[in-house]
N, C-alpha and C positions, 0 to 999 in steps of 0.2 A: 325961626324954628317952627316946624309943623307941630300941631297938637299931638299927633301920634308919637313924634320924636320926644316931645316934652313929657308925655305920659310914660314912655319907656325910661327916660332919664330919671324921673321921679321914682319909679318902681325900683330901679337899681340902687338909689341912694336912700330909700325909705327906711330899711332896717337899721342902718347905722344912725341915721338922724333920729329915728323914733326911740332908740335906746337911750339917747341923751336927754330926752324930754319926758317928764312925768305925764302919764295919761291925762290927769286932770287939767294940765296946762295946755293941752293940744286944742287948737282952734280950727274949726272946719269952715271952709269957704264955700262949701257946696250948698246948693239950694235944698230946702227941706223936702220939696216934692217936685215932680215933673208932671206936666199934663199928659194924660193918656189919650191919644187920638181915637176917635170912634172907628172901630174895625169895619172894613168893607167885606161883607159876606158874599162870597161868590156863590153862584147856583150850585157848583160842584160841591163846595163845602157843606152847604145846607142839605144837599141830597145825601152826602155821605153820613152826616149826623143823623138824618131821619131814618135812613136804612139801617144804620148801626143800632139805633135805639130799638127799632122794630125787631131786629134779629135777636137782640139780647132779651128784650122784654118778654118775648113769646115763651121762653123756656127757663127764665131766671128762677122762678119760684121752685120748679121741680129740681133743677140742678143743685141749688144751694140748700135744699132741705132733705137731700138724699145722698147716701154714700154708695149706692149700687153701681155696678158696672155700666148699666144703662145710663145713669146720671153722668158718669165720667165721659161716656161717649157723647152725651148731649153737651157737656161742657166743651168738648172739642168742636162740636157743631157751632156753638156760639162763636168761638174764635174764627172758624172757617167762614161763618156768616158775616162777621164783621169785616174780614178781609175781602169777601165777595162784594160787600156793600161799597168798600173803598174802591175796588176795581170798577164796579158799575158806575160809580160817580166820576170815573176817569181821573181820580185824584189819588196818586200814590206819592206821599212825601219823599223828597230826595234829601241827600245829605245837605244840599244847599238850603232846603227849607228848614232843617234843624239848625243850621248855622244862623239863620235869621232869628230863630227863637233865642239861641245863645246870645246874639248881639243885643236883643231886647232885654234879656235878663241882666246883661252887663250894664245897660243904661239904668235899670232900676237899682242895681247895687250902688251906683254912684249918686243916687238921688236921695240918700238918707239924711242929708243935712246934719243935725246935731245928734241924731239917733245913734247910740252905741259907737262912739268915736268916729262917726261919719261914714259908716258903711253898713248896708244890709247883708253883705257877704257872709259874715259869721252866722247869722240866724238862718240864712238859706242853706248853708252847709249843714247846720244842725237839723233842719227839716229833712234833708236828704238822708242824713245819717240815721235819724230816729225812725224814719219810715222804712229803712232797709234792715236795721238791726234787730227787728223782731223775729227774724227767721229762726226756725227750729228744724235742724237737719233730720231729726228722728221722725217727725210727723210731716215734714215738708210744708208746714204752714208758715205764714208770716212772710216778711221780706217786702221788696219794693213792687212786686207784681200788681197788686190790687189797690195800692194807695188807700188803705183802709183807715188811715188817720183822719180821713174826711168825716168819719162817723163816730157817734157816741157808742160806747164809752171810751174808745181808744183816744179820741181827741182830747179827753179830759184826764187821761192818766197823768200822774204827778210828774213823770219824766218829760212829758210833752208840754208842760206849763210854758206859756209865752209863745208857743209856736203858731198861735192864731195869727200873729203878725206876719210870719212867713207865708202861711197859707193864704192870707188875704192878698199879699203881693202877687203870689202865683196865680190867684184867681183872676186878677186883672189881666195877666198875660194870657191866661187860658181863653179869655174873651176875645183877644186879638188873634189867637191861633187855636180855634176850637177843635181842630183835627188831632191835636196831640193829646195823648193820655196823661192823666195826672201823675202816674208813676214815672213816665218818661220826663215829664216837665220837672217834677221835683228833683229827680236825680241829675238831670241836666243843669238844674240850678246849683246843685252842689259842685258839679264839675266847673261851671262858670265861676263860682265863688273862689275856688282854689286857684284856678289859672289866672283870674284877673287880679288876685291879690298877691301875685308874685310867686305862686307855687308851681309845682311841676305839671306837665301835661297829664291829664287823667284819661286813659282809654275808656271810651263809652260808646254804646250802640243802643238804638231804640228797639222796642218790641213789647213793652209792658202793656197790660190791658187793665181797664178799670173794673173793680169788683163791687161787692155789695156789703151792706152792713153786717150780715151774718158771718162774714169772713174776718171781721175785726179780731185782733189778737187780744188775749187776756193781759191784764196788768202784770208787771214784774219781769218782763223779758228784756228790759233795758238796764244798763248798769246803775247801781245805787252807789252814789259817790261817798257814802259814809262807811263803806265796807272795805275789806282787805283783799289779799291776793287770791284766797280761795273763791271768793265771790266773783272776782274778775274772770278767773278760769272757768267757773261754772257758766257764766254768761257767754263768754266768747267761744269756749269749746262747743257749746250748744249750736253756735252758728257755723262751726267748722274751722275756726281759726286756732293757731298755735301761739306759743309765748312770744315769739318774735313779732308776729302780726298784731298781737295785743298791744305791744309797746309801740309799734309803728302807728297804729290807729290812734293811740293816745296823743300822738303829735298833732292831732286836730286842735288840741287846746292851745296851739300857737295863736289861734284866732279867737276873738271874742272875749266875753266876760260873763261872770255869774251875776244874777240879779236877786237881791234879797226878797223882792216881792213875788218871785217865781219859784226858784229852787230853795230859797232860804239862805244860800251862800251869797257872797258878795265880793266883787272885784275881778280884775283881769289877771291872766296867768303871766303875761309878758308886758314889756314896755311898748311893744309894737303890735297891738291886738288886731290890726287890719292888714298885716303883712305876714305871709307864710315864711317862717324861718325855722331853724333848729334851736332857737333861743329857749324854747320850753325845756328842752333837755339840758342845755347849758345852765340855766338858772336853777334847775333841780340840784345840780351838783356844786355850782359856784356860790350860791347864796346860803346863808344860815337861816334855816326855817324853824319857826317857833309857833306853838299853838296860840291862836288869836284869843284874847280875852274879851269876850263880848257875849251877848245874850242870844246869839244865833247858833246854828249847828257847828260841830267841830270842823275847823278848817285851819290851815296854817297861813302865816304871813311872813314876808321876808323881814328879818330883824333890822336891816339897815334902813330901809325907807318906809316900811309898813304899808306900801302902796300896792304890792302884789299879793296874790294868794295862790295856794295849792290845796287841792282836796285830798282827803285820805287816800283815795284811789290813785292820785298822782304820786304822792310821796312814797307809796309802796313800791314804785318802780326803782327807788334807790335802796330799798330794804330787802326785797326778794332777790335771791342770788341769780336766778335765771333771768328775771326781768332786767336786773341791773346791768348785766353785760351788754344787752341790746341798747338800753337807754344811754349807756356810756359811749357806745359806738356811734350813736346818732348825735350825741353832744359833740363828738370830735370830728364828725364828717357830715356836713350838710348834704353833699351830693348823694351819699349813701342813704340818708334819710329820705330825700326826695325820691330816689329810685324805689325804695321799699314802700314808701307812703303811696305813691302813684299806683303801684301794683295792688296793694291791699284795699285801697279805696275803690278801685275798679271792681274788684271781687265783691266788696261789700254792697255796692250799688246793684249788682246782678243777683243777689241772693233771692231765692224763691221764684226766679224767672226760668221757665223751661227753655232749654237751648233752642228748641225748634221755633220758639216765638220770635227770636231776634231776626231782624231784617238783614243782618250781615253775619257772615261766619266769623269775622274778626272785628274787634272793636275799632272805632274810628278815633282819630285825633283831630279835634276841632281847633282851628287856629284862634289865638287871642284876638281881641278887637284891634290891637296895635299892629297885628301882622297882616291885616287885610289891606 
């Protein structure tokens, strides 16, 4: 059996097998790290990087310290200058170039060893989510366009605790593919994570540009897990999402776990934290959830095994009438969840990016590693 066929077979059987095994008992056979080859820098890449830096540096201070119409025009000039630099270097990335980045990210995801159940996928998805979810539709600020989590204080916001791990992984890939913007790289990492962990295809397209520290967003734009339905609506309505989309995006909790030394919470949401399924919704309704007795923040645990957890913002999906109908529908129909999840994640990753910046009028579907 070929490696690709074996990998596909494992993906198909993983959800059922994982539900039968407690997370603590899972043993990873993957190596902890992989060696990163020294990137070969072509003259075109170097030329593009140099010209792009020059184009941006010349007007950056004026653009980002002024809100005048002239500054807005200058901002457009920066984008035009960067594109001109790319053309002058005779290097315009193609879909195939982005596929290479995707494939490299997939390799990194599988190099986690014992870290978080054997996959870097969940933390890379969280990076893409949190870098996009800062968008404010009223002011047009935030979102994935400028990748401002690279800067303080945004990098140190409480909701971003632990994401230095993901940013570090992405930094190594950036060294291999210096032409890609951080915003494109981070969101592509989220796409790769979902697809390579058994989830649906996420439509994605490049075009984000790198910004500056003065564009970093204020704290408080990401969800606070201790809050209720009013808070969720305030946060997600600000981004432009409705109740159905709030519930669909919550399905990202099918992956990963909370860490006591980061968020204060602790534990996985499902028995298969490295596989995208609709088990998150099933467990919400099928298990008996009780408040955990411990010295940490309020969270729930399943009464039967006490090995799973739900946050207050998760449990509210079963209590709020509007949220509940969508959560129930996703618990009963994984295909419906996958369809809605793919659509809303694609939207999330494009928040804050002017349509004119995208290199394609329609998003792309990048094939999984197994499909090549």
